[in-house]
mmCIF file of the protein (N, C-alpha, C, O) and its ligand, coordinates in Angstrom:
data_MODEL
# 
_entry.id   MODEL 
# 
loop_
_entity.id 
_entity.type 
_entity.pdbx_number_of_molecules 
1 polymer     1 
2 non-polymer 1 
# 
_entity_poly.entity_id                      1 
_entity_poly.type                           'polypeptide(L)' 
_entity_poly.nstd_linkage                   no 
_entity_poly.nstd_monomer                   no 
_entity_poly.pdbx_seq_one_letter_code       MATCPICRRAPADPKYKPFCSKRCADVDLQRWFAGSYAVPGPPDETPPDDDREG 
_entity_poly.pdbx_seq_one_letter_code_can   MATCPICRRAPADPKYKPFCSKRCADVDLQRWFAGSYAVPGPPDETPPDDDREG 
_entity_poly.pdbx_strand_id                 A 
# 
loop_
_entity_poly_seq.entity_id 
_entity_poly_seq.num 
_entity_poly_seq.mon_id 
_entity_poly_seq.hetero 
1 1  MET n 
1 2  ALA n 
1 3  THR n 
1 4  CYS n 
1 5  PRO n 
1 6  ILE n 
1 7  CYS n 
1 8  ARG n 
1 9  ARG n 
1 10 ALA n 
1 11 PRO n 
1 12 ALA n 
1 13 ASP n 
1 14 PRO n 
1 15 LYS n 
1 16 TYR n 
1 17 LYS n 
1 18 PRO n 
1 19 PHE n 
1 20 CYS n 
1 21 SER n 
1 22 LYS n 
1 23 ARG n 
1 24 CYS n 
1 25 ALA n 
1 26 ASP n 
1 27 VAL n 
1 28 ASP n 
1 29 LEU n 
1 30 GLN n 
1 31 ARG n 
1 32 TRP n 
1 33 PHE n 
1 34 ALA n 
1 35 GLY n 
1 36 SER n 
1 37 TYR n 
1 38 ALA n 
1 39 VAL n 
1 40 PRO n 
1 41 GLY n 
1 42 PRO n 
1 43 PRO n 
1 44 ASP n 
1 45 GLU n 
1 46 THR n 
1 47 PRO n 
1 48 PRO n 
1 49 ASP n 
1 50 ASP n 
1 51 ASP n 
1 52 ARG n 
1 53 GLU n 
1 54 GLY n 
# 
loop_
_struct_asym.id 
_struct_asym.entity_id 
A 1 
B 2 
# 
loop_
_chem_comp.id 
_chem_comp.type 
_chem_comp.mon_nstd_flag 
ALA 'L-peptide linking' y 
ARG 'L-peptide linking' y 
ASP 'L-peptide linking' y 
CYS 'L-peptide linking' y 
GLN 'L-peptide linking' y 
GLU 'L-peptide linking' y 
GLY 'peptide linking'   y 
ILE 'L-peptide linking' y 
LEU 'L-peptide linking' y 
LYS 'L-peptide linking' y 
MET 'L-peptide linking' y 
PHE 'L-peptide linking' y 
PRO 'L-peptide linking' y 
SER 'L-peptide linking' y 
THR 'L-peptide linking' y 
TRP 'L-peptide linking' y 
TYR 'L-peptide linking' y 
VAL 'L-peptide linking' y 
ZN  non-polymer         . 
# 
_pdbx_entity_nonpoly.entity_id   2 
_pdbx_entity_nonpoly.name        ? 
_pdbx_entity_nonpoly.comp_id     ZN 
# 
_pdbx_nonpoly_scheme.asym_id         B 
_pdbx_nonpoly_scheme.entity_id       2 
_pdbx_nonpoly_scheme.mon_id          ZN 
_pdbx_nonpoly_scheme.ndb_seq_num     1 
_pdbx_nonpoly_scheme.pdb_seq_num     101 
_pdbx_nonpoly_scheme.auth_seq_num    101 
_pdbx_nonpoly_scheme.pdb_mon_id      ZN 
_pdbx_nonpoly_scheme.auth_mon_id     ZN 
_pdbx_nonpoly_scheme.pdb_strand_id   A 
_pdbx_nonpoly_scheme.pdb_ins_code    . 
# 
loop_
_atom_site.group_PDB 
_atom_site.id 
_atom_site.type_symbol 
_atom_site.label_atom_id 
_atom_site.label_alt_id 
_atom_site.label_comp_id 
_atom_site.label_asym_id 
_atom_site.label_entity_id 
_atom_site.label_seq_id 
_atom_site.pdbx_PDB_ins_code 
_atom_site.Cartn_x 
_atom_site.Cartn_y 
_atom_site.Cartn_z 
_atom_site.occupancy 
_atom_site.B_iso_or_equiv 
_atom_site.pdbx_formal_charge 
_atom_site.auth_seq_id 
_atom_site.auth_comp_id 
_atom_site.auth_asym_id 
_atom_site.auth_atom_id 
_atom_site.pdbx_PDB_model_num 
ATOM   1   N  N  . MET A 1 1  ? 103.375 114.279 121.614 1.00 0.00 ? 1   MET A N  1 
ATOM   2   C  CA . MET A 1 1  ? 104.271 113.227 120.790 1.00 0.00 ? 1   MET A CA 1 
ATOM   3   C  C  . MET A 1 1  ? 105.357 114.277 120.185 1.00 0.00 ? 1   MET A C  1 
ATOM   4   O  O  . MET A 1 1  ? 105.056 115.322 119.607 1.00 0.00 ? 1   MET A O  1 
ATOM   5   N  N  . ALA A 1 2  ? 106.631 113.822 120.415 1.00 0.00 ? 2   ALA A N  1 
ATOM   6   C  CA . ALA A 1 2  ? 107.774 114.319 119.845 1.00 0.00 ? 2   ALA A CA 1 
ATOM   7   C  C  . ALA A 1 2  ? 107.648 114.171 118.344 1.00 0.00 ? 2   ALA A C  1 
ATOM   8   O  O  . ALA A 1 2  ? 107.061 113.231 117.808 1.00 0.00 ? 2   ALA A O  1 
ATOM   9   N  N  . THR A 1 3  ? 108.301 115.267 117.638 1.00 0.00 ? 3   THR A N  1 
ATOM   10  C  CA . THR A 1 3  ? 108.637 115.283 116.158 1.00 0.00 ? 3   THR A CA 1 
ATOM   11  C  C  . THR A 1 3  ? 109.909 115.126 115.845 1.00 0.00 ? 3   THR A C  1 
ATOM   12  O  O  . THR A 1 3  ? 110.768 115.284 116.712 1.00 0.00 ? 3   THR A O  1 
ATOM   13  N  N  . CYS A 1 4  ? 110.222 114.804 114.611 1.00 0.00 ? 4   CYS A N  1 
ATOM   14  C  CA . CYS A 1 4  ? 111.569 114.871 114.085 1.00 0.00 ? 4   CYS A CA 1 
ATOM   15  C  C  . CYS A 1 4  ? 112.148 116.136 114.147 1.00 0.00 ? 4   CYS A C  1 
ATOM   16  O  O  . CYS A 1 4  ? 111.597 117.127 113.667 1.00 0.00 ? 4   CYS A O  1 
ATOM   17  N  N  . PRO A 1 5  ? 113.396 116.168 114.796 1.00 0.00 ? 5   PRO A N  1 
ATOM   18  C  CA . PRO A 1 5  ? 113.938 117.700 114.886 1.00 0.00 ? 5   PRO A CA 1 
ATOM   19  C  C  . PRO A 1 5  ? 114.489 117.996 113.526 1.00 0.00 ? 5   PRO A C  1 
ATOM   20  O  O  . PRO A 1 5  ? 115.097 119.064 113.465 1.00 0.00 ? 5   PRO A O  1 
ATOM   21  N  N  . ILE A 1 6  ? 114.417 117.287 112.401 1.00 0.00 ? 6   ILE A N  1 
ATOM   22  C  CA . ILE A 1 6  ? 115.005 117.594 111.269 1.00 0.00 ? 6   ILE A CA 1 
ATOM   23  C  C  . ILE A 1 6  ? 113.999 118.058 110.254 1.00 0.00 ? 6   ILE A C  1 
ATOM   24  O  O  . ILE A 1 6  ? 114.200 119.079 109.597 1.00 0.00 ? 6   ILE A O  1 
ATOM   25  N  N  . CYS A 1 7  ? 112.939 117.339 110.120 1.00 0.00 ? 7   CYS A N  1 
ATOM   26  C  CA . CYS A 1 7  ? 111.860 117.837 109.235 1.00 0.00 ? 7   CYS A CA 1 
ATOM   27  C  C  . CYS A 1 7  ? 110.602 118.035 109.888 1.00 0.00 ? 7   CYS A C  1 
ATOM   28  O  O  . CYS A 1 7  ? 109.584 118.236 109.225 1.00 0.00 ? 7   CYS A O  1 
ATOM   29  N  N  . ARG A 1 8  ? 110.594 117.994 111.156 1.00 0.00 ? 8   ARG A N  1 
ATOM   30  C  CA . ARG A 1 8  ? 109.235 118.362 112.002 1.00 0.00 ? 8   ARG A CA 1 
ATOM   31  C  C  . ARG A 1 8  ? 108.207 117.326 111.718 1.00 0.00 ? 8   ARG A C  1 
ATOM   32  O  O  . ARG A 1 8  ? 107.084 117.650 112.105 1.00 0.00 ? 8   ARG A O  1 
ATOM   33  N  N  . ARG A 1 9  ? 108.292 116.253 111.186 1.00 0.00 ? 9   ARG A N  1 
ATOM   34  C  CA . ARG A 1 9  ? 107.241 115.206 110.911 1.00 0.00 ? 9   ARG A CA 1 
ATOM   35  C  C  . ARG A 1 9  ? 107.169 114.298 112.258 1.00 0.00 ? 9   ARG A C  1 
ATOM   36  O  O  . ARG A 1 9  ? 108.036 114.315 113.132 1.00 0.00 ? 9   ARG A O  1 
ATOM   37  N  N  . ALA A 1 10 ? 106.173 113.625 112.277 1.00 0.00 ? 10  ALA A N  1 
ATOM   38  C  CA . ALA A 1 10 ? 105.972 112.704 113.387 1.00 0.00 ? 10  ALA A CA 1 
ATOM   39  C  C  . ALA A 1 10 ? 106.698 111.618 113.106 1.00 0.00 ? 10  ALA A C  1 
ATOM   40  O  O  . ALA A 1 10 ? 106.504 111.084 112.014 1.00 0.00 ? 10  ALA A O  1 
ATOM   41  N  N  . PRO A 1 11 ? 107.583 111.113 113.924 1.00 0.00 ? 11  PRO A N  1 
ATOM   42  C  CA . PRO A 1 11 ? 108.284 109.886 113.784 1.00 0.00 ? 11  PRO A CA 1 
ATOM   43  C  C  . PRO A 1 11 ? 107.563 108.437 113.197 1.00 0.00 ? 11  PRO A C  1 
ATOM   44  O  O  . PRO A 1 11 ? 106.648 107.937 113.852 1.00 0.00 ? 11  PRO A O  1 
ATOM   45  N  N  . ALA A 1 12 ? 107.896 107.982 112.294 1.00 0.00 ? 12  ALA A N  1 
ATOM   46  C  CA . ALA A 1 12 ? 107.203 106.814 111.552 1.00 0.00 ? 12  ALA A CA 1 
ATOM   47  C  C  . ALA A 1 12 ? 107.870 105.716 112.121 1.00 0.00 ? 12  ALA A C  1 
ATOM   48  O  O  . ALA A 1 12 ? 107.190 104.720 112.371 1.00 0.00 ? 12  ALA A O  1 
ATOM   49  N  N  . ASP A 1 13 ? 109.207 105.709 112.402 1.00 0.00 ? 13  ASP A N  1 
ATOM   50  C  CA . ASP A 1 13 ? 109.788 104.460 112.776 1.00 0.00 ? 13  ASP A CA 1 
ATOM   51  C  C  . ASP A 1 13 ? 110.573 104.726 114.243 1.00 0.00 ? 13  ASP A C  1 
ATOM   52  O  O  . ASP A 1 13 ? 111.564 105.435 114.417 1.00 0.00 ? 13  ASP A O  1 
ATOM   53  N  N  . PRO A 1 14 ? 109.944 104.061 115.093 1.00 0.00 ? 14  PRO A N  1 
ATOM   54  C  CA . PRO A 1 14 ? 110.607 104.184 116.597 1.00 0.00 ? 14  PRO A CA 1 
ATOM   55  C  C  . PRO A 1 14 ? 112.095 103.901 116.421 1.00 0.00 ? 14  PRO A C  1 
ATOM   56  O  O  . PRO A 1 14 ? 112.915 104.508 117.109 1.00 0.00 ? 14  PRO A O  1 
ATOM   57  N  N  . LYS A 1 15 ? 112.432 103.076 115.597 1.00 0.00 ? 15  LYS A N  1 
ATOM   58  C  CA . LYS A 1 15 ? 113.946 102.611 115.536 1.00 0.00 ? 15  LYS A CA 1 
ATOM   59  C  C  . LYS A 1 15 ? 114.737 103.637 115.328 1.00 0.00 ? 15  LYS A C  1 
ATOM   60  O  O  . LYS A 1 15 ? 115.916 103.593 115.677 1.00 0.00 ? 15  LYS A O  1 
ATOM   61  N  N  . TYR A 1 16 ? 114.184 104.737 114.713 1.00 0.00 ? 16  TYR A N  1 
ATOM   62  C  CA . TYR A 1 16 ? 115.202 106.013 114.475 1.00 0.00 ? 16  TYR A CA 1 
ATOM   63  C  C  . TYR A 1 16 ? 114.891 107.372 115.243 1.00 0.00 ? 16  TYR A C  1 
ATOM   64  O  O  . TYR A 1 16 ? 115.210 108.505 114.885 1.00 0.00 ? 16  TYR A O  1 
ATOM   65  N  N  . LYS A 1 17 ? 114.068 106.922 116.589 1.00 0.00 ? 17  LYS A N  1 
ATOM   66  C  CA . LYS A 1 17 ? 113.867 108.003 117.440 1.00 0.00 ? 17  LYS A CA 1 
ATOM   67  C  C  . LYS A 1 17 ? 115.112 108.863 117.788 1.00 0.00 ? 17  LYS A C  1 
ATOM   68  O  O  . LYS A 1 17 ? 116.189 108.292 117.959 1.00 0.00 ? 17  LYS A O  1 
ATOM   69  N  N  . PRO A 1 18 ? 115.020 110.097 117.892 1.00 0.00 ? 18  PRO A N  1 
ATOM   70  C  CA . PRO A 1 18 ? 113.694 110.866 117.827 1.00 0.00 ? 18  PRO A CA 1 
ATOM   71  C  C  . PRO A 1 18 ? 113.681 111.278 116.298 1.00 0.00 ? 18  PRO A C  1 
ATOM   72  O  O  . PRO A 1 18 ? 113.002 112.285 116.096 1.00 0.00 ? 18  PRO A O  1 
ATOM   73  N  N  . PHE A 1 19 ? 114.179 110.818 115.358 1.00 0.00 ? 19  PHE A N  1 
ATOM   74  C  CA . PHE A 1 19 ? 114.026 111.029 113.993 1.00 0.00 ? 19  PHE A CA 1 
ATOM   75  C  C  . PHE A 1 19 ? 112.895 110.154 113.403 1.00 0.00 ? 19  PHE A C  1 
ATOM   76  O  O  . PHE A 1 19 ? 112.447 109.111 113.880 1.00 0.00 ? 19  PHE A O  1 
ATOM   77  N  N  . CYS A 1 20 ? 112.523 110.792 112.265 1.00 0.00 ? 20  CYS A N  1 
ATOM   78  C  CA . CYS A 1 20 ? 111.379 109.953 111.599 1.00 0.00 ? 20  CYS A CA 1 
ATOM   79  C  C  . CYS A 1 20 ? 111.978 108.850 110.765 1.00 0.00 ? 20  CYS A C  1 
ATOM   80  O  O  . CYS A 1 20 ? 111.224 107.927 110.455 1.00 0.00 ? 20  CYS A O  1 
ATOM   81  N  N  . SER A 1 21 ? 113.196 108.821 110.372 1.00 0.00 ? 21  SER A N  1 
ATOM   82  C  CA . SER A 1 21 ? 113.625 107.907 109.379 1.00 0.00 ? 21  SER A CA 1 
ATOM   83  C  C  . SER A 1 21 ? 115.303 107.877 109.526 1.00 0.00 ? 21  SER A C  1 
ATOM   84  O  O  . SER A 1 21 ? 115.929 108.654 110.248 1.00 0.00 ? 21  SER A O  1 
ATOM   85  N  N  . LYS A 1 22 ? 115.851 106.911 108.765 1.00 0.00 ? 22  LYS A N  1 
ATOM   86  C  CA . LYS A 1 22 ? 117.209 106.785 108.768 1.00 0.00 ? 22  LYS A CA 1 
ATOM   87  C  C  . LYS A 1 22 ? 117.880 108.016 108.051 1.00 0.00 ? 22  LYS A C  1 
ATOM   88  O  O  . LYS A 1 22 ? 118.989 108.481 108.312 1.00 0.00 ? 22  LYS A O  1 
ATOM   89  N  N  . ARG A 1 23 ? 117.050 108.425 107.159 1.00 0.00 ? 23  ARG A N  1 
ATOM   90  C  CA . ARG A 1 23 ? 117.451 109.699 106.298 1.00 0.00 ? 23  ARG A CA 1 
ATOM   91  C  C  . ARG A 1 23 ? 117.940 110.812 107.199 1.00 0.00 ? 23  ARG A C  1 
ATOM   92  O  O  . ARG A 1 23 ? 119.097 111.231 107.237 1.00 0.00 ? 23  ARG A O  1 
ATOM   93  N  N  . CYS A 1 24 ? 116.724 111.318 108.057 1.00 0.00 ? 24  CYS A N  1 
ATOM   94  C  CA . CYS A 1 24 ? 116.909 112.410 109.148 1.00 0.00 ? 24  CYS A CA 1 
ATOM   95  C  C  . CYS A 1 24 ? 118.005 111.925 110.123 1.00 0.00 ? 24  CYS A C  1 
ATOM   96  O  O  . CYS A 1 24 ? 118.839 112.760 110.473 1.00 0.00 ? 24  CYS A O  1 
ATOM   97  N  N  . ALA A 1 25 ? 118.080 110.870 110.523 1.00 0.00 ? 25  ALA A N  1 
ATOM   98  C  CA . ALA A 1 25 ? 119.139 110.496 111.528 1.00 0.00 ? 25  ALA A CA 1 
ATOM   99  C  C  . ALA A 1 25 ? 120.564 110.869 110.746 1.00 0.00 ? 25  ALA A C  1 
ATOM   100 O  O  . ALA A 1 25 ? 121.436 111.618 111.187 1.00 0.00 ? 25  ALA A O  1 
ATOM   101 N  N  . ASP A 1 26 ? 120.578 110.214 109.574 1.00 0.00 ? 26  ASP A N  1 
ATOM   102 C  CA . ASP A 1 26 ? 121.899 110.584 109.002 1.00 0.00 ? 26  ASP A CA 1 
ATOM   103 C  C  . ASP A 1 26 ? 122.132 112.054 108.579 1.00 0.00 ? 26  ASP A C  1 
ATOM   104 O  O  . ASP A 1 26 ? 123.283 112.411 108.330 1.00 0.00 ? 26  ASP A O  1 
ATOM   105 N  N  . VAL A 1 27 ? 121.065 112.956 108.481 1.00 0.00 ? 27  VAL A N  1 
ATOM   106 C  CA . VAL A 1 27 ? 121.203 114.063 108.348 1.00 0.00 ? 27  VAL A CA 1 
ATOM   107 C  C  . VAL A 1 27 ? 121.853 115.019 109.575 1.00 0.00 ? 27  VAL A C  1 
ATOM   108 O  O  . VAL A 1 27 ? 122.635 115.947 109.367 1.00 0.00 ? 27  VAL A O  1 
ATOM   109 N  N  . ASP A 1 28 ? 121.389 114.620 110.825 1.00 0.00 ? 28  ASP A N  1 
ATOM   110 C  CA . ASP A 1 28 ? 121.782 115.197 111.883 1.00 0.00 ? 28  ASP A CA 1 
ATOM   111 C  C  . ASP A 1 28 ? 123.218 114.667 112.152 1.00 0.00 ? 28  ASP A C  1 
ATOM   112 O  O  . ASP A 1 28 ? 124.112 115.446 112.484 1.00 0.00 ? 28  ASP A O  1 
ATOM   113 N  N  . LEU A 1 29 ? 123.418 113.408 112.013 1.00 0.00 ? 29  LEU A N  1 
ATOM   114 C  CA . LEU A 1 29 ? 124.962 113.072 111.973 1.00 0.00 ? 29  LEU A CA 1 
ATOM   115 C  C  . LEU A 1 29 ? 125.963 113.701 111.277 1.00 0.00 ? 29  LEU A C  1 
ATOM   116 O  O  . LEU A 1 29 ? 127.068 113.969 111.751 1.00 0.00 ? 29  LEU A O  1 
ATOM   117 N  N  . GLN A 1 30 ? 125.512 113.995 109.910 1.00 0.00 ? 30  GLN A N  1 
ATOM   118 C  CA . GLN A 1 30 ? 126.390 114.718 109.038 1.00 0.00 ? 30  GLN A CA 1 
ATOM   119 C  C  . GLN A 1 30 ? 126.554 116.190 109.825 1.00 0.00 ? 30  GLN A C  1 
ATOM   120 O  O  . GLN A 1 30 ? 127.680 116.655 110.003 1.00 0.00 ? 30  GLN A O  1 
ATOM   121 N  N  . ARG A 1 31 ? 125.516 116.793 110.221 1.00 0.00 ? 31  ARG A N  1 
ATOM   122 C  CA . ARG A 1 31 ? 125.720 118.068 110.898 1.00 0.00 ? 31  ARG A CA 1 
ATOM   123 C  C  . ARG A 1 31 ? 126.710 118.028 112.136 1.00 0.00 ? 31  ARG A C  1 
ATOM   124 O  O  . ARG A 1 31 ? 127.533 118.896 112.425 1.00 0.00 ? 31  ARG A O  1 
ATOM   125 N  N  . TRP A 1 32 ? 126.487 116.973 112.733 1.00 0.00 ? 32  TRP A N  1 
ATOM   126 C  CA . TRP A 1 32 ? 127.363 116.753 114.040 1.00 0.00 ? 32  TRP A CA 1 
ATOM   127 C  C  . TRP A 1 32 ? 128.898 116.501 113.682 1.00 0.00 ? 32  TRP A C  1 
ATOM   128 O  O  . TRP A 1 32 ? 129.810 117.012 114.332 1.00 0.00 ? 32  TRP A O  1 
ATOM   129 N  N  . PHE A 1 33 ? 129.089 115.688 112.617 1.00 0.00 ? 33  PHE A N  1 
ATOM   130 C  CA . PHE A 1 33 ? 130.489 115.693 112.204 1.00 0.00 ? 33  PHE A CA 1 
ATOM   131 C  C  . PHE A 1 33 ? 130.926 116.719 111.715 1.00 0.00 ? 33  PHE A C  1 
ATOM   132 O  O  . PHE A 1 33 ? 132.056 117.062 112.061 1.00 0.00 ? 33  PHE A O  1 
ATOM   133 N  N  . ALA A 1 34 ? 130.170 117.555 110.741 1.00 0.00 ? 34  ALA A N  1 
ATOM   134 C  CA . ALA A 1 34 ? 130.755 118.706 110.045 1.00 0.00 ? 34  ALA A CA 1 
ATOM   135 C  C  . ALA A 1 34 ? 131.023 119.681 111.159 1.00 0.00 ? 34  ALA A C  1 
ATOM   136 O  O  . ALA A 1 34 ? 132.060 120.337 111.070 1.00 0.00 ? 34  ALA A O  1 
ATOM   137 N  N  . GLY A 1 35 ? 130.161 119.886 112.291 1.00 0.00 ? 35  GLY A N  1 
ATOM   138 C  CA . GLY A 1 35 ? 130.496 120.826 113.365 1.00 0.00 ? 35  GLY A CA 1 
ATOM   139 C  C  . GLY A 1 35 ? 131.901 120.429 114.093 1.00 0.00 ? 35  GLY A C  1 
ATOM   140 O  O  . GLY A 1 35 ? 132.716 121.275 114.460 1.00 0.00 ? 35  GLY A O  1 
ATOM   141 N  N  . SER A 1 36 ? 132.062 119.080 114.242 1.00 0.00 ? 36  SER A N  1 
ATOM   142 C  CA . SER A 1 36 ? 133.321 118.670 115.090 1.00 0.00 ? 36  SER A CA 1 
ATOM   143 C  C  . SER A 1 36 ? 134.589 118.744 114.163 1.00 0.00 ? 36  SER A C  1 
ATOM   144 O  O  . SER A 1 36 ? 135.726 118.894 114.611 1.00 0.00 ? 36  SER A O  1 
ATOM   145 N  N  . TYR A 1 37 ? 134.304 118.632 112.908 1.00 0.00 ? 37  TYR A N  1 
ATOM   146 C  CA . TYR A 1 37 ? 135.463 118.737 111.913 1.00 0.00 ? 37  TYR A CA 1 
ATOM   147 C  C  . TYR A 1 37 ? 135.940 120.082 111.534 1.00 0.00 ? 37  TYR A C  1 
ATOM   148 O  O  . TYR A 1 37 ? 137.005 120.299 110.956 1.00 0.00 ? 37  TYR A O  1 
ATOM   149 N  N  . ALA A 1 38 ? 135.004 121.047 111.930 1.00 0.00 ? 38  ALA A N  1 
ATOM   150 C  CA . ALA A 1 38 ? 135.128 122.391 111.674 1.00 0.00 ? 38  ALA A CA 1 
ATOM   151 C  C  . ALA A 1 38 ? 136.058 123.161 112.766 1.00 0.00 ? 38  ALA A C  1 
ATOM   152 O  O  . ALA A 1 38 ? 135.886 124.345 113.055 1.00 0.00 ? 38  ALA A O  1 
ATOM   153 N  N  . VAL A 1 39 ? 136.932 122.444 113.259 1.00 0.00 ? 39  VAL A N  1 
ATOM   154 C  CA . VAL A 1 39 ? 137.654 123.087 114.526 1.00 0.00 ? 39  VAL A CA 1 
ATOM   155 C  C  . VAL A 1 39 ? 138.874 123.932 113.723 1.00 0.00 ? 39  VAL A C  1 
ATOM   156 O  O  . VAL A 1 39 ? 139.655 123.344 112.974 1.00 0.00 ? 39  VAL A O  1 
ATOM   157 N  N  . PRO A 1 40 ? 138.924 125.012 113.908 1.00 0.00 ? 40  PRO A N  1 
ATOM   158 C  CA . PRO A 1 40 ? 140.200 125.927 113.410 1.00 0.00 ? 40  PRO A CA 1 
ATOM   159 C  C  . PRO A 1 40 ? 141.489 125.710 114.090 1.00 0.00 ? 40  PRO A C  1 
ATOM   160 O  O  . PRO A 1 40 ? 141.647 125.795 115.307 1.00 0.00 ? 40  PRO A O  1 
ATOM   161 N  N  . GLY A 1 41 ? 142.377 125.431 113.250 1.00 0.00 ? 41  GLY A N  1 
ATOM   162 C  CA . GLY A 1 41 ? 143.859 125.163 113.832 1.00 0.00 ? 41  GLY A CA 1 
ATOM   163 C  C  . GLY A 1 41 ? 143.937 123.722 114.462 1.00 0.00 ? 41  GLY A C  1 
ATOM   164 O  O  . GLY A 1 41 ? 142.985 122.968 114.662 1.00 0.00 ? 41  GLY A O  1 
ATOM   165 N  N  . PRO A 1 42 ? 145.152 123.516 114.710 1.00 0.00 ? 42  PRO A N  1 
ATOM   166 C  CA . PRO A 1 42 ? 145.347 122.038 115.264 1.00 0.00 ? 42  PRO A CA 1 
ATOM   167 C  C  . PRO A 1 42 ? 145.229 121.965 116.749 1.00 0.00 ? 42  PRO A C  1 
ATOM   168 O  O  . PRO A 1 42 ? 145.171 123.008 117.401 1.00 0.00 ? 42  PRO A O  1 
ATOM   169 N  N  . PRO A 1 43 ? 145.193 120.891 117.273 1.00 0.00 ? 43  PRO A N  1 
ATOM   170 C  CA . PRO A 1 43 ? 144.981 120.998 118.914 1.00 0.00 ? 43  PRO A CA 1 
ATOM   171 C  C  . PRO A 1 43 ? 146.256 121.450 119.558 1.00 0.00 ? 43  PRO A C  1 
ATOM   172 O  O  . PRO A 1 43 ? 147.361 121.460 119.016 1.00 0.00 ? 43  PRO A O  1 
ATOM   173 N  N  . ASP A 1 44 ? 145.954 121.841 120.842 1.00 0.00 ? 44  ASP A N  1 
ATOM   174 C  CA . ASP A 1 44 ? 147.036 122.346 121.634 1.00 0.00 ? 44  ASP A CA 1 
ATOM   175 C  C  . ASP A 1 44 ? 148.134 121.295 122.007 1.00 0.00 ? 44  ASP A C  1 
ATOM   176 O  O  . ASP A 1 44 ? 148.636 121.369 123.129 1.00 0.00 ? 44  ASP A O  1 
ATOM   177 N  N  . GLU A 1 45 ? 148.517 120.376 121.184 1.00 0.00 ? 45  GLU A N  1 
ATOM   178 C  CA . GLU A 1 45 ? 149.484 119.383 121.447 1.00 0.00 ? 45  GLU A CA 1 
ATOM   179 C  C  . GLU A 1 45 ? 150.558 119.583 120.530 1.00 0.00 ? 45  GLU A C  1 
ATOM   180 O  O  . GLU A 1 45 ? 151.008 118.636 119.885 1.00 0.00 ? 45  GLU A O  1 
ATOM   181 N  N  . THR A 1 46 ? 151.026 120.804 120.417 1.00 0.00 ? 46  THR A N  1 
ATOM   182 C  CA . THR A 1 46 ? 152.236 121.124 119.467 1.00 0.00 ? 46  THR A CA 1 
ATOM   183 C  C  . THR A 1 46 ? 153.532 121.042 120.071 1.00 0.00 ? 46  THR A C  1 
ATOM   184 O  O  . THR A 1 46 ? 153.891 121.608 121.103 1.00 0.00 ? 46  THR A O  1 
ATOM   185 N  N  . PRO A 1 47 ? 154.271 120.203 119.251 1.00 0.00 ? 47  PRO A N  1 
ATOM   186 C  CA . PRO A 1 47 ? 155.646 120.090 119.647 1.00 0.00 ? 47  PRO A CA 1 
ATOM   187 C  C  . PRO A 1 47 ? 156.573 121.352 119.786 1.00 0.00 ? 47  PRO A C  1 
ATOM   188 O  O  . PRO A 1 47 ? 156.402 122.269 118.983 1.00 0.00 ? 47  PRO A O  1 
ATOM   189 N  N  . PRO A 1 48 ? 157.513 121.453 120.720 1.00 0.00 ? 48  PRO A N  1 
ATOM   190 C  CA . PRO A 1 48 ? 158.174 122.651 120.718 1.00 0.00 ? 48  PRO A CA 1 
ATOM   191 C  C  . PRO A 1 48 ? 159.074 122.851 119.584 1.00 0.00 ? 48  PRO A C  1 
ATOM   192 O  O  . PRO A 1 48 ? 159.415 121.874 118.918 1.00 0.00 ? 48  PRO A O  1 
ATOM   193 N  N  . ASP A 1 49 ? 159.495 124.045 119.298 1.00 0.00 ? 49  ASP A N  1 
ATOM   194 C  CA . ASP A 1 49 ? 160.353 124.317 118.094 1.00 0.00 ? 49  ASP A CA 1 
ATOM   195 C  C  . ASP A 1 49 ? 161.861 124.370 118.653 1.00 0.00 ? 49  ASP A C  1 
ATOM   196 O  O  . ASP A 1 49 ? 162.550 125.320 119.022 1.00 0.00 ? 49  ASP A O  1 
ATOM   197 N  N  . ASP A 1 50 ? 162.072 123.198 118.588 1.00 0.00 ? 50  ASP A N  1 
ATOM   198 C  CA . ASP A 1 50 ? 163.574 122.979 119.197 1.00 0.00 ? 50  ASP A CA 1 
ATOM   199 C  C  . ASP A 1 50 ? 164.570 122.485 118.064 1.00 0.00 ? 50  ASP A C  1 
ATOM   200 O  O  . ASP A 1 50 ? 165.412 121.604 118.233 1.00 0.00 ? 50  ASP A O  1 
ATOM   201 N  N  . ASP A 1 51 ? 164.374 123.107 117.010 1.00 0.00 ? 51  ASP A N  1 
ATOM   202 C  CA . ASP A 1 51 ? 165.181 122.936 115.776 1.00 0.00 ? 51  ASP A CA 1 
ATOM   203 C  C  . ASP A 1 51 ? 166.080 123.913 115.364 1.00 0.00 ? 51  ASP A C  1 
ATOM   204 O  O  . ASP A 1 51 ? 165.961 124.410 114.244 1.00 0.00 ? 51  ASP A O  1 
ATOM   205 N  N  . ARG A 1 52 ? 167.123 124.313 116.261 1.00 0.00 ? 52  ARG A N  1 
ATOM   206 C  CA . ARG A 1 52 ? 167.980 125.416 116.203 1.00 0.00 ? 52  ARG A CA 1 
ATOM   207 C  C  . ARG A 1 52 ? 169.037 125.030 115.313 1.00 0.00 ? 52  ARG A C  1 
ATOM   208 O  O  . ARG A 1 52 ? 169.314 123.835 115.212 1.00 0.00 ? 52  ARG A O  1 
ATOM   209 N  N  . GLU A 1 53 ? 169.762 126.037 114.550 1.00 0.00 ? 53  GLU A N  1 
ATOM   210 C  CA . GLU A 1 53 ? 170.880 125.678 113.911 1.00 0.00 ? 53  GLU A CA 1 
ATOM   211 C  C  . GLU A 1 53 ? 172.162 125.872 114.845 1.00 0.00 ? 53  GLU A C  1 
ATOM   212 O  O  . GLU A 1 53 ? 172.202 126.714 115.742 1.00 0.00 ? 53  GLU A O  1 
ATOM   213 N  N  . GLY A 1 54 ? 173.166 125.032 114.543 1.00 0.00 ? 54  GLY A N  1 
ATOM   214 C  CA . GLY A 1 54 ? 174.291 124.987 115.263 1.00 0.00 ? 54  GLY A CA 1 
ATOM   215 C  C  . GLY A 1 54 ? 174.393 124.109 116.311 1.00 0.00 ? 54  GLY A C  1 
ATOM   216 O  O  . GLY A 1 54 ? 175.427 124.062 116.979 1.00 0.00 ? 54  GLY A O  1 
HETATM 217 ZN ZN . ZN  B 2 .  ? 112.472 113.574 109.603 1.00 0.00 2 101 ZN  A ZN 1 
# 
């Protein structure tokens, strides 16, 4: 039987598989978001520097 990847307990509620509870599901979600937001620098869709004087 699979265990909760967050706290290693046996899942109590199949609703939150593979996590044991909503709390652990939220923890995993927070980690996922934290990782995706921790992208250094802007995306490679930078506009060209075409603002010359004259
Ligand atoms: Zn858990």
